[in-house]
N, C-alpha and C positions, 0 to 999 in steps of 0.2 A: 504494500500500500504506500502510495507516494505521500510524503510528508511535506507540508507547506512550511516555509520559513515562519518563525514566530511573529515577525512584524506584520504579517498579513492579517492577523487577528486583532491587531491594535485598532482602537477607535479614536479618532481625533475630531475635534469640532472645527468646522470651517464655516465661514460666513458667505452666503450667496445672496447678494442684494441686501434686503433687510431681514433675511431668514438665517438662523443658525441650523446647520445640518451636521449630523454625525456621519463621518466618512469612515468606511471600513474596507480593508483589502488593498490598500496602496502598497505596491511592491517596494517603493523607495520613498525616502523622505523628500518632500517637495523641494526643500532648499538644496539638496544634493544634485538632483537631476535638472533643476531649472533655477539656478541661483540668481540670475538676472531678474526674473519675474518675482522671485521671493523677496529680493531686496527692494524692488520698486513697490511692492505691496505692503511693506512694513510701515507702521506709523512712524512719524518723525522721532519721538522719544526712543522707540525700539531701534530705529535706524542708527541714530547717534550712539545708542548703547552698544550696538553691534560693532560700530567702528572703534569705540573705546576698548572693547574686549579684544578685538583683533589686534589693535595697536599694542596693547599691553602684552598679549600673548607672544607676538612676534619679537618684541624687544626682550622679553624674558627668555625666549629661546636663544637668541644671539648672545645675550648676557651670560647664559649658562655655558654656551660654547666657549666664550672667552674665560669664564671663571674656572672651567675645567683645565685650562692650559695656563699654568702659572707663568707670569712674566709676559703675557701676550699684550697687555695694556700698560703703557708707561704711566706712572704716577697714580695708579689705582692701588688702594690699600689691599694687601694680600688677604684673601679670604672674605673680604667685605663685598657681598653680592650687590649691594646698593650702588657701589661705584661702577661696577660693570654694567648694571642696568642703565644708569644715566649716560654712560659712554655709548651704549647701544642706541639710546634715544637721540643723542647728538649726531651719531653716525647716520642713522636712518633719515633724520631730518636734514642732513648735510649742513649742520650748524658748525660744530667744531669750535669750542671756545678756547682751545689751546692748552687746557689743563691736562687732558688725557689724550693719548694717541697710540696707534698700534706700535708695538715695541719689537716684534719679530715677524718672521715670515707667516706664521700661522695667524697672527693678529691682523696682518695686512690682507691675507686671503679672506678671513671672516669679514673684514670691513668692506672689501670689494663686493662680496656676495650681498651684504646688507645694503650697501648703497644702490646696487642694481635693483634689489627688491623694493627698497624705499622709493626710488623714482617710479617704478611700475605701480606701486601702491598709491602714490600721490596722483598719478594719471587716472587710475581706476576710480579713486575716490572722487576726483574732480568730475569725471564723466557721470558717475552715479548721482552726485548732487545736482549737476546740471540737468540730467534726465528727469529727476524728480521735480525740479522747479519748472522745467520747460514743458512738462506734460500738461496739455490743455485740459481744462476742466470747467464745465459750466456750473455756475452757482444758481441752480434752479430750485426754488422752493415749491414743494408739493403740499397740497392741503392734507391735513391729517385725516380727514374724512372724505369719502365719496358719498354722494347723495342720490337717491332714487326718488323722483317726484313727478308731478304733473307740470309740464312746461309747454306753453303755447298749444294747449289742447292735446298734448302727447305725453306718454310715459317715457321718461328719459333717465339715463345715468349721467351724472355730472361730477366733474372734479376740476379743480383749478390749479394753475401753476403761475409762478411769478419769477421774474428775472431779478435776482437780488443785487446784481451789479448795475442795473438800469442802463447798461450799454446796449448796443444793437447786435442782436443775433439775427442774421438774415437767412431767408430760405429755410425756415424751420418746418420740419415734418414731425407728426405725432403718430404713434401706433398704440393701440389699446387691445389687449387680449385678456381672456379669462381662462383660468385653469380650473377644471372641476373633476370630481371623481364620478365616473359613470360605470354603469353595469352593462356589460356586453350580453348578447343573446345567450351565451353559454354560462352566464353568471359570473364571469371573471370581472374583477374590479380593474379599472383602467383610468389613468389620468389623461385627459384629453385637453388640448389647447384649441380655443376658438378665437378667431379674430373678431373684434368688435368694430363695426363700421362707425366712423365719426361723421358728424354733420359737417365738420370742417377739419380736414386732415393736415392742411398746410397754411402757413401764414408767412407773408413776405418779410415782416419785421416783428421781432419779439423783444420788446424792451420794458414792458410793464407787467401786465397780467394777461392770462389767457384761460378761458373756461372751455374745457373739452366736453363735448356732448355726444352721447350715443343714444340713438332712438331705440327704445325697446318695443319692437313690434313682434309679429308672429314668427319672424325669421331669427330673432335675437335669442341667443342662449340664455338670456336673463328674463325671457318672457314668463310672466306669472311668478317671478321670484318673490320670496318672503324671507324674513330673517331665519326662519326655521329651515327653509329649503337651502339657503346659502350655507348654513352650518352643516346640514346633512350631506351636501355635495362637496364640502371642504373647499368652497370657492376661494380663489385668489385672483385678484385683478392686477395685471401688470401694465405699466405705461412707460413708454420711452420717447424721448425727444432727441432729435438730431438737427444740427444747424451749423452755420458758419459764423464764428465770433469775429467781428471786425477788429476788435482790440488786439487779439493775439494772432489774427490772420490764420486761423486754423479751424478745422472741424471739431465740434464739441458735442457731447451727448450727456444725457442724464436719464436715469431709470429709477423707478419706484414701484412698489407693489402694495396692495391693500388686502388684508385678511377680511373674512366675512364679517367680523365684528367691527370693521372700520367703515361699513356701509350704513348710512343713516337713511331711514325711509321717511318719506313725506316731510322732508326738511329742505331748507334752502340756505345758501351761503349768505352771510352778512355782507352787505356792500362795502367794498374797500376803496372804490374809486368814485370820487365826487368832484364836481366843478365848483370853483370858488366864484364869488361875484365878479372878480376881475377877469374871469375866463381861464385861469390857470387850473390845472388838474392836480389833485392830491391823492396819493396812494397811501393808505393807512394799513401797513402790514401787521400792525399790532392786533388787528381783528381778522387776519387772513384765514385762520383756522376755525373761526366761529361759525356755527350753524344755528338756525332758528327754525321753528315750526313753519311749514309752508302754508301759505294762505289759500292755496288752491284746494 
């Protein structure tokens, strides 16, 4: 009987969108097989924490190599590991204050290797930091709730988004889909994705707010939906926006999803856009997530 490696039975928590998923059966640690993606997806505190750990570990390794060869570093106190460590830091950073220096062939050889590694590490670190800063990202605010209500004589699903930067994102397209648990004819449970048609799928300029509307008719997967049916079908509504950000001159995107409990029935969004007497427009995002009972 073939035995699987122990790591295949390990369970790790990963985040997919706004959902935490337990993943099991990965053959390799993500950071080992895809280190570039792993580093780019770290949070900033963890990223800098990783840099500090790698920096200390490498310097400790080279300091140990010099420490094991007595007399390899001039002016270093014999047996004092701290001196060798700080000599390694100066060498890797190509600083060299002049107090300590390689004293024999072994010391010079270790210094050459460390300088080469140090220059490579600086180049990699610079590239990673630039890649993280340069990665275009839209600052799109999604409403905490989606609502199902009567609107203009029709039953609709509505949710709204806002551009938190107030800059211009042009040629923006939106996609809405619903994931629900369905029973097949043979009784098998199956998660199926249905695209939801929007009343307006594109907008030329997105710089304030935008309300996405899906008409719930007989062809809609949400036709006749209630809170109980959404819960029973384990409904999840996913929305994505893509467009071109004029500020960074790059394509940007944003995604969000809603659980069944995030859908409010017979409710409407509180108005956040109003006109002032002088004709100027005011966007009040402090009430962006608020809903109230629908008057229809």
